[in-house]
N, C-alpha and C positions, 0 to 999 in steps of 0.2 A: 015167370018173371019176377017174382018176388025175392027168390034168391039170388038173380042177379042184380035186382036191385040193392039187395043187402049186400052185396060183395061191392060193388060200385060204390056205394055210398060209405062204405068202410072205409075203403081204398082212399077215396076224397077226404074225407071226414079228418082221418089220421094225418095225411099230406099235409091239408092246409091247418091243423093243429100243432105241427111240427114244421111248420114253415121256414122257420130260422135256420133249420137244419136239412130241410128237405128242397131249396131251392137255388142253392149256391155250386161254386166249383167242389165243394168238401159235402157231398150230399149222403144223408143217412136216413133215407126214406124207409121207414120200417114197414110201412105197407107195400113196399116191393116184394116183401116175402108173400104175398098173396098170389103174385105170380105162378108158382108151383102148384095152386089149385089147379090149374090147367093141364098139368102133367096126371091127374087122375079123373080129370072129367072136361073134355072141349067145353062144355057149356059155361065154363067159368073164364073162358080166354076173352070174349066181347063184355063180359062182367068188369073183368080188371079192367081193360083198356077203357071202357067209358069212364070208370074212377079215376085213371090217368087223366084223361081228357078234361074232366070235371076240375080236377085237382089242377090243371096245368091254367085254368082259366083265371087262377088266382096267383099264377107265377109272376114275379117281377121282371121276367125277359120277353112276357107280352106271346104275340102272336109266334114268333120264332119258336116257343117253348111248345106251344100248343102245337105246332105243325111238326118236329123234329122229336120232340119228347114224346108224342103220341106214335108217331112212326117208328122210334125206337123200339117203344113199348111193343108195338104189333110184330115186327120181326122177331124180338126175344120171344113172344108168346108163341108165333109159329114155328120157331126153334125148337122151343119145349114140347111142342106139340110133335113136332117130327122127331125128336129123340124118344118121345114115349114110345112112338111106332116101329122106331128101327132098332132100338137099344132096349127100352125099358129102365133107363137106368137113370134114376133120380138125382143122383148126384152131378152128372155130367149134365145133365136138364138145368141144373142149378146154376150152372157156370154160363148160361146164355145172356142173361140180362147182365150179368157182368162183363162180357165181351162185348155185347152191343151197345151198351149204354156208354162203355168206355169208348167205343169209337162215333159214338153219334152225338152225345150230348156235350162234348168240348167245342163242337161246331155252333152249338147255342150261342156260348161265350163268345166265340171268336166274331160270329156275325153280330151280335147285339152288344158287342164289347167297343165297338168303334174304333176310332185310330190308337186308343192306349192298349188295345188287345192285338197280337198280332198271331199269325200262324205258328210261329216258335212257341206260342202258349199252347199251343196243342198237347203237346206230352206231358207237361204237369198237369194240366187239367184231366188229361185221358187217365192219368194214374189217379189221381185224386178221385173222381168218378169212379173206375175199378176196384180201389179200396172199399169205397162206402157201398157200393152193388154188393161186393164178396162178404163183406160184414153181414147185411142185413137179410141177403137171399139165401147165400151158401152157409156162412156159419150160423147164424139165427135161424131163418127158415127151413132150410135143410134139417138141422140139427132137431129144431123144432118138432117137423114131421117126424123124423127118426124114432124120438121118445114117444109121440102118439101112436105111432104105427105098431110100436111095443107093448104099449098100454093097451091099445084099441085095434086088435088085427083085423078088425071087420071093417075099418075105417075105410080103406079104398073100394070097399065094396059099397059102403054108404054114399061117398061122396059120386060113384060112379051112376048112381041111381037117381041123383038129384036131376032135375029137368026144369025147364024154365018155370 
């Protein structure tokens, strides 16, 4: 439970701390890189999901972001777990948050945006969310993990043995 609370708290704290770049159409939620922990141990998936939920409680998009944003993270985490099981490919797994959030998060802006935001805005929003997700999860998160794995080859074994 302590590790899960730490991961959830870290995700929420970092996201709220960087709210100016974490809640808009252009999102660079550095904490999203924590999604990749689930690749090494499924116990991290609910921890990250809880962190997303708590962070989204502070979202200017309100209940819509709490529901859609947290659901997007749930789907991305499930796909990361499936990718681990089927291919064991960390790079491929790192792409799921980009794909899922690019398809789901623009709906938040469209639903919450009212009359000023139309369905035509979906593509630009999707592209901007995808860029942010790709930068923080794949370019930053994946690269950081590859560096850590090279320096600490026993890191996967350590993460696999983390329990609640």
